[in-house]
DRENPA-3360 file (N, C-alpha, C; in nm, 2 decimals, always signed):
BEGIN
1 = MLDLSGSI = +0.54/+2.00/-0.27/+0.45/+2.05/-0.37/+0.38/+2.17/-0.31 ~ +0.42/+2.29/-0.37/+0.37/+2.42/-0.31/+0.27/+2.48/-0.40 ~ +0.16/+2.53/-0.34/+0.06/+2.61/-0.41/+0.12/+2.75/-0.42 ~ +0.15/+2.79/-0.54/+0.19/+2.93/-0.57/+0.10/+3.00/-0.66 ~ -0.03/+2.98/-0.64/-0.13/+3.05/-0.71/-0.15/+3.19/-0.66 ~ -0.24/+3.27/-0.72/-0.25/+3.41/-0.69/-0.28/+3.44/-0.55 ~ -0.36/+3.36/-0.48/-0.39/+3.39/-0.34/-0.27/+3.39/-0.25 ~ -0.17/+3.31/-0.28/-0.04/+3.31/-0.21/+0.05/+3.43/-0.25;
9 = LNNADLPK = +0.06/+3.44/-0.38/+0.16/+3.54/-0.43/+0.12/+3.68/-0.41 ~ -0.01/+3.71/-0.41/-0.06/+3.84/-0.40/-0.10/+3.89/-0.27 ~ -0.05/+3.83/-0.16/-0.07/+3.88/-0.03/+0.05/+3.87/+0.06 ~ +0.04/+3.89/+0.19/+0.16/+3.89/+0.27/+0.20/+3.75/+0.32 ~ +0.14/+3.64/+0.27/+0.17/+3.51/+0.32/+0.29/+3.45/+0.25 ~ +0.34/+3.50/+0.14/+0.45/+3.44/+0.06/+0.58/+3.43/+0.15 ~ +0.62/+3.53/+0.22/+0.74/+3.52/+0.30/+0.73/+3.41/+0.40 ~ +0.61/+3.40/+0.46/+0.59/+3.29/+0.57/+0.59/+3.15/+0.50;
17 = VKEAATTF = +0.54/+3.14/+0.38/+0.54/+3.01/+0.31/+0.69/+2.97/+0.29 ~ +0.77/+3.07/+0.24/+0.91/+3.04/+0.21/+0.98/+3.01/+0.33 ~ +0.96/+3.08/+0.44/+1.02/+3.05/+0.57/+0.99/+2.91/+0.62 ~ +0.86/+2.87/+0.61/+0.82/+2.74/+0.66/+0.88/+2.63/+0.57 ~ +0.88/+2.65/+0.44/+0.94/+2.55/+0.35/+1.09/+2.53/+0.37 ~ +1.16/+2.64/+0.40/+1.30/+2.63/+0.43/+1.32/+2.56/+0.56 ~ +1.24/+2.59/+0.66/+1.25/+2.52/+0.79/+1.23/+2.37/+0.77 ~ +1.13/+2.33/+0.68/+1.11/+2.19/+0.66/+1.23/+2.12/+0.59;
25 = IERTMPDA = +1.29/+2.19/+0.49/+1.40/+2.13/+0.43/+1.52/+2.11/+0.53 ~ +1.54/+2.21/+0.61/+1.65/+2.20/+0.70/+1.63/+2.09/+0.81 ~ +1.50/+2.07/+0.84/+1.47/+1.97/+0.94/+1.48/+1.82/+0.88 ~ +1.45/+1.81/+0.75/+1.44/+1.67/+0.69/+1.56/+1.63/+0.61 ~ +1.64/+1.73/+0.56/+1.75/+1.69/+0.47/+1.88/+1.70/+0.54 ~ +1.96/+1.60/+0.54/+2.09/+1.60/+0.61/+2.19/+1.69/+0.54 ~ +2.27/+1.76/+0.61/+2.38/+1.84/+0.54/+2.50/+1.76/+0.51 ~ +2.60/+1.82/+0.44/+2.71/+1.74/+0.39/+2.79/+1.67/+0.50;
33 = TDQLYGTR = +2.78/+1.72/+0.63/+2.86/+1.67/+0.73/+2.79/+1.55/+0.81 ~ +2.66/+1.53/+0.78/+2.58/+1.44/+0.85/+2.60/+1.30/+0.79 ~ +2.61/+1.19/+0.88/+2.63/+1.06/+0.83/+2.52/+1.01/+0.74 ~ +2.40/+1.07/+0.74/+2.29/+1.03/+0.66/+2.29/+1.10/+0.52 ~ +2.39/+1.19/+0.50/+2.40/+1.27/+0.38/+2.41/+1.17/+0.26 ~ +2.32/+1.20/+0.16/+2.32/+1.11/+0.04/+2.22/+1.00/+0.05 ~ +2.16/+0.98/+0.16/+2.06/+0.87/+0.18/+1.92/+0.93/+0.15 ~ +1.90/+1.06/+0.14/+1.77/+1.12/+0.11/+1.79/+1.22/+0.00;
41 = EMAVYWFD = +1.69/+1.23/-0.08/+1.68/+1.34/-0.18/+1.54/+1.40/-0.19 ~ +1.54/+1.52/-0.24/+1.41/+1.59/-0.24/+1.40/+1.68/-0.37 ~ +1.28/+1.69/-0.42/+1.26/+1.78/-0.53/+1.15/+1.88/-0.48 ~ +1.15/+2.00/-0.54/+1.04/+2.10/-0.51/+0.97/+2.13/-0.63 ~ +0.84/+2.11/-0.63/+0.75/+2.14/-0.75/+0.65/+2.24/-0.69 ~ +0.59/+2.32/-0.79/+0.49/+2.41/-0.75/+0.38/+2.41/-0.85 ~ +0.26/+2.45/-0.81/+0.15/+2.45/-0.90/+0.07/+2.58/-0.89 ~ +0.00/+2.61/-1.00/-0.10/+2.73/-1.00/-0.22/+2.68/-1.07;
49 = GEESIHPL = -0.27/+2.75/-1.17/-0.39/+2.71/-1.24/-0.36/+2.64/-1.37 ~ -0.23/+2.63/-1.41/-0.20/+2.57/-1.54/-0.21/+2.42/-1.53 ~ -0.21/+2.36/-1.65/-0.24/+2.22/-1.66/-0.13/+2.14/-1.59 ~ -0.01/+2.18/-1.61/+0.11/+2.10/-1.56/+0.17/+2.17/-1.44 ~ +0.22/+2.08/-1.35/+0.30/+2.13/-1.23/+0.44/+2.18/-1.28 ~ +0.50/+2.26/-1.20/+0.63/+2.33/-1.24/+0.74/+2.28/-1.15 ~ +0.85/+2.24/-1.21/+0.97/+2.20/-1.13/+1.04/+2.33/-1.08 ~ +1.07/+2.34/-0.95/+1.15/+2.45/-0.90/+1.29/+2.40/-0.88;
57 = VSFTAERD = +1.31/+2.28/-0.81/+1.44/+2.22/-0.79/+1.42/+2.07/-0.82 ~ +1.50/+2.02/-0.91/+1.50/+1.87/-0.94/+1.55/+1.79/-0.82 ~ +1.53/+1.66/-0.82/+1.57/+1.57/-0.71/+1.72/+1.59/-0.69 ~ +1.75/+1.62/-0.56/+1.89/+1.64/-0.52/+1.90/+1.61/-0.37 ~ +2.02/+1.57/-0.33/+2.06/+1.55/-0.19/+2.11/+1.67/-0.13 ~ +2.13/+1.78/-0.21/+2.20/+1.90/-0.16/+2.10/+2.00/-0.09 ~ +2.11/+2.01/+0.04/+2.02/+2.09/+0.12/+2.03/+2.24/+0.07 ~ +2.15/+2.29/+0.05/+2.16/+2.43/+0.01/+2.10/+2.46/-0.13;
65 = TLVSGIES = +2.10/+2.36/-0.22/+2.04/+2.38/-0.35/+1.88/+2.39/-0.33 ~ +1.83/+2.31/-0.24/+1.68/+2.32/-0.22/+1.65/+2.45/-0.15 ~ +1.72/+2.50/-0.06/+1.70/+2.62/+0.01/+1.71/+2.74/-0.09 ~ +1.81/+2.74/-0.17/+1.82/+2.84/-0.27/+1.70/+2.85/-0.37 ~ +1.65/+2.73/-0.40/+1.53/+2.73/-0.49/+1.41/+2.79/-0.42 ~ +1.39/+2.77/-0.29/+1.28/+2.83/-0.22/+1.31/+2.98/-0.21 ~ +1.43/+3.03/-0.19/+1.46/+3.17/-0.18/+1.44/+3.24/-0.32 ~ +1.44/+3.16/-0.43/+1.43/+3.23/-0.56/+1.28/+3.26/-0.59;
73 = ITEDISDD = +1.19/+3.21/-0.51/+1.04/+3.23/-0.54/+1.01/+3.38/-0.53 ~ +0.95/+3.44/-0.63/+0.91/+3.58/-0.62/+0.76/+3.59/-0.66 ~ +0.71/+3.71/-0.64/+0.57/+3.73/-0.66/+0.53/+3.71/-0.81 ~ +0.62/+3.72/-0.90/+0.59/+3.72/-1.04/+0.63/+3.58/-1.10 ~ +0.64/+3.48/-1.02/+0.68/+3.34/-1.07/+0.56/+3.29/-1.15 ~ +0.44/+3.33/-1.12/+0.32/+3.28/-1.19/+0.23/+3.40/-1.23 ~ +0.16/+3.38/-1.34/+0.06/+3.48/-1.38/-0.08/+3.42/-1.39 ~ -0.09/+3.30/-1.33/-0.22/+3.23/-1.33/-0.27/+3.23/-1.19;
81 = ASTNLNGA = -0.38/+3.30/-1.17/-0.43/+3.31/-1.03/-0.52/+3.19/-0.98 ~ -0.54/+3.09/-1.08/-0.63/+2.98/-1.04/-0.54/+2.87/-0.97 ~ -0.61/+2.76/-0.93/-0.55/+2.65/-0.85/-0.59/+2.52/-0.91 ~ -0.49/+2.45/-0.97/-0.51/+2.31/-1.02/-0.47/+2.21/-0.91 ~ -0.54/+2.21/-0.80/-0.50/+2.13/-0.69/-0.51/+1.98/-0.72 ~ -0.62/+1.94/-0.78/-0.64/+1.80/-0.81/-0.54/+1.75/-0.91 ~ -0.51/+1.83/-1.01/-0.41/+1.79/-1.10/-0.27/+1.78/-1.04 ~ -0.24/+1.87/-0.94/-0.11/+1.86/-0.87/-0.09/+1.73/-0.79;
89 = VIQGLSVM = -0.20/+1.69/-0.73/-0.20/+1.56/-0.66/-0.16/+1.44/-0.75 ~ -0.23/+1.43/-0.86/-0.20/+1.32/-0.95/-0.06/+1.33/-1.01 ~ -0.03/+1.45/-1.06/+0.10/+1.47/-1.12/+0.22/+1.45/-1.03 ~ +0.20/+1.50/-0.90/+0.30/+1.49/-0.80/+0.33/+1.34/-0.77 ~ +0.23/+1.26/-0.76/+0.25/+1.12/-0.73/+0.32/+1.05/-0.85 ~ +0.28/+1.09/-0.97/+0.34/+1.04/-1.09/+0.49/+1.07/-1.10 ~ +0.53/+1.19/-1.06/+0.67/+1.23/-1.06/+0.75/+1.15/-0.96 ~ +0.69/+1.13/-0.84/+0.75/+1.05/-0.74/+0.77/+0.90/-0.78;
97 = DSRLRSIR = +0.66/+0.84/-0.84/+0.67/+0.71/-0.90/+0.78/+0.69/-1.00 ~ +0.79/+0.79/-1.09/+0.89/+0.78/-1.19/+1.03/+0.78/-1.13 ~ +1.06/+0.87/-1.03/+1.19/+0.88/-0.97/+1.22/+0.75/-0.90 ~ +1.12/+0.69/-0.83/+1.15/+0.57/-0.75/+1.18/+0.45/-0.85 ~ +1.11/+0.45/-0.96/+1.14/+0.34/-1.06/+1.28/+0.35/-1.11 ~ +1.33/+0.47/-1.13/+1.46/+0.49/-1.18/+1.57/+0.44/-1.08 ~ +1.54/+0.47/-0.95/+1.63/+0.44/-0.85/+1.64/+0.29/-0.83 ~ +1.52/+0.22/-0.84/+1.51/+0.08/-0.82/+1.58/+0.00/-0.93;
105 = DDQDIATA = +1.63/+0.06/-1.03/+1.71/-0.01/-1.13/+1.84/-0.07/-1.06 ~ +1.88/+0.00/-0.95/+1.99/-0.06/-0.87/+1.92/-0.14/-0.75 ~ +1.93/-0.27/-0.77/+1.87/-0.36/-0.67/+1.92/-0.36/-0.53 ~ +2.04/-0.29/-0.52/+2.10/-0.29/-0.38/+2.05/-0.17/-0.30 ~ +1.96/-0.09/-0.36/+1.90/+0.03/-0.29/+1.76/+0.00/-0.26 ~ +1.72/+0.02/-0.13/+1.58/+0.01/-0.09/+1.52/+0.16/-0.09 ~ +1.40/+0.17/-0.14/+1.35/+0.31/-0.15/+1.21/+0.32/-0.10 ~ +1.17/+0.44/-0.06/+1.03/+0.47/-0.03/+1.01/+0.62/-0.06;
113 = GSMVLFTD = +0.89/+0.66/-0.09/+0.87/+0.80/-0.13/+0.77/+0.87/-0.04 ~ +0.78/+1.00/-0.03/+0.68/+1.08/+0.04/+0.66/+1.21/-0.04 ~ +0.53/+1.25/-0.03/+0.50/+1.38/-0.09/+0.43/+1.46/+0.01 ~ +0.47/+1.59/+0.02/+0.40/+1.69/+0.11/+0.35/+1.79/+0.02 ~ +0.22/+1.82/+0.03/+0.15/+1.92/-0.05/+0.09/+2.03/+0.04 ~ +0.12/+2.15/+0.00/+0.07/+2.27/+0.07/-0.02/+2.35/-0.02 ~ -0.14/+2.39/+0.04/-0.23/+2.48/-0.04/-0.31/+2.57/+0.06 ~ -0.36/+2.68/+0.01/-0.44/+2.77/+0.09/-0.58/+2.77/+0.04;
121 = GTDQAGRV = -0.62/+2.68/-0.05/-0.75/+2.68/-0.10/-0.80/+2.55/-0.16 ~ -0.90/+2.56/-0.25/-0.95/+2.44/-0.32/-0.92/+2.44/-0.46 ~ -0.95/+2.34/-0.53/-0.93/+2.33/-0.68/-1.02/+2.43/-0.75 ~ -0.97/+2.52/-0.82/-1.04/+2.62/-0.89/-1.04/+2.60/-1.04 ~ -0.94/+2.53/-1.09/-0.92/+2.52/-1.23/-1.01/+2.42/-1.30 ~ -1.06/+2.32/-1.22/-1.16/+2.23/-1.28/-1.10/+2.14/-1.39 ~ -0.97/+2.12/-1.40/-0.91/+2.04/-1.50/-0.93/+1.89/-1.47 ~ -0.93/+1.86/-1.34/-0.93/+1.72/-1.30/-1.03/+1.71/-1.18;
129 = STSAALDS = -1.11/+1.61/-1.17/-1.21/+1.60/-1.07/-1.14/+1.56/-0.94 ~ -1.21/+1.59/-0.83/-1.16/+1.55/-0.70/-1.16/+1.40/-0.68 ~ -1.26/+1.33/-0.74/-1.27/+1.19/-0.73/-1.15/+1.12/-0.80 ~ -1.11/+1.18/-0.92/-0.99/+1.13/-0.99/-0.87/+1.14/-0.91 ~ -0.85/+1.26/-0.84/-0.74/+1.28/-0.75/-0.74/+1.18/-0.63 ~ -0.85/+1.16/-0.57/-0.87/+1.06/-0.46/-0.84/+0.92/-0.51 ~ -0.88/+0.89/-0.63/-0.85/+0.76/-0.68/-0.70/+0.74/-0.70 ~ -0.63/+0.84/-0.74/-0.48/+0.83/-0.75/-0.42/+0.81/-0.62;
137 = VNKASSEH = -0.47/+0.88/-0.51/-0.42/+0.86/-0.38/-0.44/+0.72/-0.33 ~ -0.56/+0.67/-0.35/-0.60/+0.54/-0.30/-0.52/+0.43/-0.37 ~ -0.48/+0.45/-0.49/-0.41/+0.35/-0.57/-0.26/+0.36/-0.55 ~ -0.21/+0.46/-0.48/-0.07/+0.48/-0.45/-0.01/+0.36/-0.38 ~ +0.11/+0.33/-0.40/+0.18/+0.22/-0.33/+0.17/+0.24/-0.18 ~ +0.17/+0.13/-0.11/+0.17/+0.14/+0.04/+0.30/+0.19/+0.09 ~ +0.40/+0.19/+0.00/+0.53/+0.24/+0.04/+0.54/+0.40/+0.02 ~ +0.44/+0.46/-0.03/+0.43/+0.60/-0.05/+0.36/+0.66/+0.07;
145 = SLFTIGLG = +0.41/+0.77/+0.12/+0.34/+0.85/+0.22/+0.30/+0.98/+0.16 ~ +0.18/+1.03/+0.19/+0.13/+1.15/+0.14/+0.07/+1.24/+0.25 ~ +0.13/+1.36/+0.27/+0.09/+1.45/+0.37/+0.04/+1.58/+0.31 ~ -0.05/+1.65/+0.37/-0.10/+1.77/+0.32/-0.10/+1.88/+0.44 ~ -0.09/+2.00/+0.39/-0.09/+2.12/+0.48/-0.18/+2.22/+0.43 ~ -0.28/+2.26/+0.50/-0.38/+2.36/+0.46/-0.36/+2.49/+0.54 ~ -0.38/+2.60/+0.47/-0.36/+2.73/+0.53/-0.49/+2.81/+0.52 ~ -0.54/+2.86/+0.63/-0.66/+2.95/+0.63/-0.79/+2.88/+0.62;
153 = GEIDQDVL = -0.89/+2.97/+0.60/-1.03/+2.92/+0.61/-1.10/+2.88/+0.48 ~ -1.02/+2.90/+0.37/-1.08/+2.87/+0.24/-1.05/+2.73/+0.19 ~ -0.98/+2.65/+0.26/-0.96/+2.51/+0.22/-1.08/+2.43/+0.25 ~ -1.08/+2.31/+0.18/-1.18/+2.21/+0.21/-1.11/+2.10/+0.30 ~ -1.12/+2.11/+0.43/-1.05/+2.02/+0.52/-1.07/+1.88/+0.49 ~ -1.20/+1.84/+0.46/-1.23/+1.70/+0.43/-1.15/+1.65/+0.32 ~ -1.14/+1.73/+0.21/-1.07/+1.69/+0.09/-0.92/+1.67/+0.12 ~ -0.86/+1.77/+0.19/-0.72/+1.77/+0.22/-0.68/+1.65/+0.31;
161 = ESFGKDGF = -0.77/+1.62/+0.41/-0.75/+1.51/+0.49/-0.75/+1.38/+0.41 ~ -0.84/+1.37/+0.31/-0.84/+1.25/+0.22/-0.72/+1.24/+0.14 ~ -0.67/+1.36/+0.09/-0.55/+1.36/+0.01/-0.43/+1.32/+0.10 ~ -0.43/+1.37/+0.22/-0.32/+1.35/+0.31/-0.34/+1.22/+0.39 ~ -0.33/+1.11/+0.32/-0.37/+0.98/+0.39/-0.28/+0.94/+0.50 ~ -0.16/+1.01/+0.51/-0.07/+0.98/+0.62/-0.05/+1.10/+0.72 ~ -0.13/+1.20/+0.69/-0.12/+1.31/+0.79/-0.17/+1.44/+0.72 ~ -0.25/+1.52/+0.80/-0.29/+1.65/+0.76/-0.27/+1.75/+0.87;
169 = ELAEDSLE = -0.22/+1.87/+0.83/-0.20/+1.98/+0.93/-0.27/+2.10/+0.88 ~ -0.33/+2.17/+0.98/-0.40/+2.29/+0.94/-0.33/+2.41/+1.01 ~ -0.30/+2.51/+0.93/-0.25/+2.64/+0.99/-0.36/+2.74/+0.97 ~ -0.41/+2.79/+1.09/-0.52/+2.89/+1.08/-0.48/+3.01/+1.01 ~ -0.35/+3.05/+1.03/-0.30/+3.17/+0.96/-0.15/+3.14/+0.93 ~ -0.09/+3.24/+0.86/+0.05/+3.22/+0.81/+0.15/+3.21/+0.93 ~ +0.11/+3.27/+1.05/+0.20/+3.26/+1.16/+0.21/+3.12/+1.22 ~ +0.12/+3.03/+1.18/+0.12/+2.89/+1.23/+0.19/+2.80/+1.12;
177 = LNSSFLAV = +0.23/+2.85/+1.01/+0.29/+2.77/+0.90/+0.41/+2.69/+0.95 ~ +0.50/+2.76/+1.02/+0.62/+2.70/+1.06/+0.60/+2.57/+1.14 ~ +0.51/+2.59/+1.24/+0.48/+2.47/+1.33/+0.41/+2.36/+1.25 ~ +0.32/+2.40/+1.15/+0.26/+2.29/+1.07/+0.35/+2.22/+0.98 ~ +0.45/+2.29/+0.92/+0.55/+2.22/+0.84/+0.64/+2.13/+0.93 ~ +0.67/+2.18/+1.04/+0.76/+2.10/+1.13/+0.68/+1.98/+1.18 ~ +0.55/+1.99/+1.21/+0.48/+1.87/+1.25/+0.48/+1.76/+1.14 ~ +0.47/+1.81/+1.02/+0.47/+1.71/+0.91/+0.62/+1.65/+0.89;
185 = AERLEAAS = +0.72/+1.74/+0.92/+0.86/+1.69/+0.91/+0.88/+1.58/+1.01 ~ +0.82/+1.60/+1.13/+0.84/+1.49/+1.24/+0.77/+1.36/+1.19 ~ +0.65/+1.38/+1.13/+0.58/+1.26/+1.09/+0.66/+1.19/+0.97 ~ +0.71/+1.27/+0.89/+0.79/+1.22/+0.78/+0.92/+1.15/+0.83 ~ +0.98/+1.20/+0.93/+1.10/+1.14/+0.99/+1.06/+1.01/+1.05 ~ +0.94/+1.00/+1.12/+0.90/+0.88/+1.18/+0.87/+0.77/+1.07 ~ +0.81/+0.82/+0.96/+0.78/+0.72/+0.85/+0.91/+0.67/+0.79 ~ +1.01/+0.76/+0.77/+1.13/+0.71/+0.71/+1.21/+0.61/+0.80;
193 = NSFYVLEY = +1.19/+0.63/+0.93/+1.26/+0.54/+1.02/+1.19/+0.41/+1.05 ~ +1.07/+0.40/+0.98/+1.00/+0.27/+1.00/+1.03/+0.16/+0.90 ~ +1.13/+0.20/+0.81/+1.17/+0.10/+0.71/+1.30/+0.03/+0.75 ~ +1.31/-0.10/+0.73/+1.43/-0.17/+0.77/+1.48/-0.26/+0.66 ~ +1.61/-0.28/+0.66/+1.67/-0.37/+0.56/+1.70/-0.51/+0.63 ~ +1.64/-0.61/+0.57/+1.66/-0.75/+0.63/+1.77/-0.82/+0.54 ~ +1.87/-0.87/+0.61/+1.97/-0.96/+0.54/+1.95/-1.10/+0.60 ~ +1.96/-1.20/+0.51/+1.94/-1.34/+0.55/+2.03/-1.43/+0.47;
201 = CSPKRSGE = +2.11/-1.51/+0.54/+2.19/-1.61/+0.47/+2.12/-1.74/+0.48 ~ +2.08/-1.79/+0.36/+2.00/-1.91/+0.36/+2.09/-2.04/+0.34 ~ +2.05/-2.15/+0.41/+2.12/-2.27/+0.39/+2.07/-2.35/+0.27 ~ +1.97/-2.30/+0.21/+1.91/-2.37/+0.09/+2.00/-2.35/-0.03 ~ +2.00/-2.45/-0.12/+2.09/-2.44/-0.23/+2.02/-2.47/-0.37 ~ +1.89/-2.49/-0.36/+1.81/-2.50/-0.48/+1.66/-2.49/-0.44 ~ +1.58/-2.48/-0.54/+1.43/-2.48/-0.53/+1.37/-2.35/-0.48 ~ +1.24/-2.35/-0.47/+1.16/-2.23/-0.43/+1.13/-2.24/-0.28;
209 = HTLELRAV = +1.14/-2.14/-0.21/+1.12/-2.14/-0.06/+1.05/-2.01/-0.02 ~ +0.99/-2.02/+0.10/+0.92/-1.91/+0.16/+0.99/-1.87/+0.29 ~ +1.01/-1.74/+0.30/+1.07/-1.68/+0.42/+0.97/-1.60/+0.49 ~ +0.94/-1.62/+0.62/+0.85/-1.55/+0.70/+0.92/-1.47/+0.81 ~ +0.89/-1.34/+0.82/+0.94/-1.26/+0.93/+0.83/-1.22/+1.02 ~ +0.85/-1.24/+1.15/+0.75/-1.21/+1.25/+0.80/-1.11/+1.35 ~ +0.72/-1.02/+1.39/+0.76/-0.91/+1.48/+0.66/-0.90/+1.59 ~ +0.71/-0.90/+1.72/+0.62/-0.89/+1.83/+0.67/-0.77/+1.92;
217 = YEDKFGSF = +0.57/-0.68/+1.95/+0.60/-0.57/+2.03/+0.49/-0.55/+2.13 ~ +0.51/-0.57/+2.26/+0.41/-0.56/+2.36/+0.29/-0.65/+2.32 ~ +0.18/-0.59/+2.30/+0.06/-0.67/+2.26/+0.03/-0.67/+2.11 ~ +0.13/-0.62/+2.03/+0.11/-0.61/+1.89/+0.20/-0.72/+1.82 ~ +0.14/-0.77/+1.71/+0.20/-0.88/+1.63/+0.19/-0.85/+1.48 ~ +0.29/-0.87/+1.41/+0.28/-0.86/+1.26/+0.37/-0.96/+1.19 ~ +0.34/-0.99/+1.07/+0.42/-1.09/+1.00/+0.43/-1.05/+0.85 ~ +0.53/-1.09/+0.78/+0.55/-1.07/+0.64/+0.62/-1.19/+0.58;
225 = STTFSADG = +0.57/-1.24/+0.47/+0.64/-1.35/+0.40/+0.67/-1.32/+0.26 ~ +0.77/-1.38/+0.21/+0.81/-1.37/+0.07/+0.87/-1.50/+0.02 ~ +0.87/-1.52/-0.11/+0.93/-1.64/-0.17/+1.06/-1.60/-0.24 ~ +1.15/-1.70/-0.25/+1.27/-1.68/-0.32/+1.32/-1.81/-0.38 ~ +1.40/-1.80/-0.48/+1.46/-1.92/-0.55/+1.60/-1.93/-0.50 ~ +1.64/-2.05/-0.45/+1.78/-2.08/-0.40/+1.86/-2.14/-0.51 ~ +1.82/-2.14/-0.63/+1.90/-2.20/-0.74/+2.02/-2.11/-0.76 ~ +2.14/-2.17/-0.76/+2.26/-2.10/-0.77/+2.32/-2.05/-0.64;
233 = FSGGCAIE = +2.25/-2.07/-0.53/+2.31/-2.03/-0.40/+2.43/-2.11/-0.37 ~ +2.53/-2.05/-0.30/+2.65/-2.13/-0.26/+2.70/-2.07/-0.13 ~ +2.80/-2.13/-0.07/+2.86/-2.08/+0.05/+2.92/-1.95/+0.04 ~ +2.96/-1.89/+0.16/+3.04/-1.77/+0.16/+2.95/-1.65/+0.19 ~ +2.82/-1.67/+0.22/+2.73/-1.55/+0.25/+2.77/-1.49/+0.39 ~ +2.77/-1.36/+0.39/+2.81/-1.29/+0.52/+2.71/-1.18/+0.54 ~ +2.67/-1.16/+0.66/+2.58/-1.05/+0.70/+2.67/-0.92/+0.72 ~ +2.64/-0.82/+0.64/+2.71/-0.69/+0.65/+2.65/-0.60/+0.75;
% end
C-alpha cells in the first residue's frame, strides 16, 4: 500500500520510493525458477486524498508483473495532493480479507495475509478518523500481519507504530528507504516462516474429540487445541 499523494509525486523522492518498492518485491516474491514460486502472491495498491484506494497490480504470483507495475508509476498518476491515510488502512485490510476468504474456499490451502503500508505524512483528507482506523487494525485477525514504513519528519510516528502492529520502520530521508523496505521484508519473511501445516492420522472412528498440540523451546512453552468430528473416518490415512 503506497502513498502516492502530492508530497511524494511532486518532489525528488518518487524514484527512491519506486526503487525501494522494487527491492521489496524482489526480496519477498519467488521468481519462476524458485521452488516456492506460486506459494505467495502480492497486490500493489496506492492511495492519495480520494475516498477509495487505487489498484496498481491485482493479486499475482508473477514477480515481473509486480515490478512492471511499480515502474509504470509516474508523477501524473494522481491529481489529488491530499492523503487519505486512515481510509487506506481500513480499505487495505478489507481487500486482504476478501482475497483470503476467496482462497479459503479451497480447504486444502492454508493462508495468512500481510499488509505493508508506506507514507510520508499524516492523514490530511479527514474522511475517516484515526480511531476508526486503529479499531480496524485491532480487530484484524491474528493471522494478519501489518507493517508500516514512514518517511521523513512529517509523519506521526506514534500513529504509524500503532497501525504497524507487527513492525514499524522509519526512514529519515529517501536515501534510507531501501534499507527500511528491506527490514520489513525480513520481518515479513520471518512471519511467513512461522506458519506450519499439521497432519494427523487419527485412530478415532466416530464422535467428537479434542486434539492438543504442545510446543517446547528452551524455556518457552505454548499449546493449541482444536476439536474435530471422527464420524466417517476410516483406515488408509497417510502422512504426506
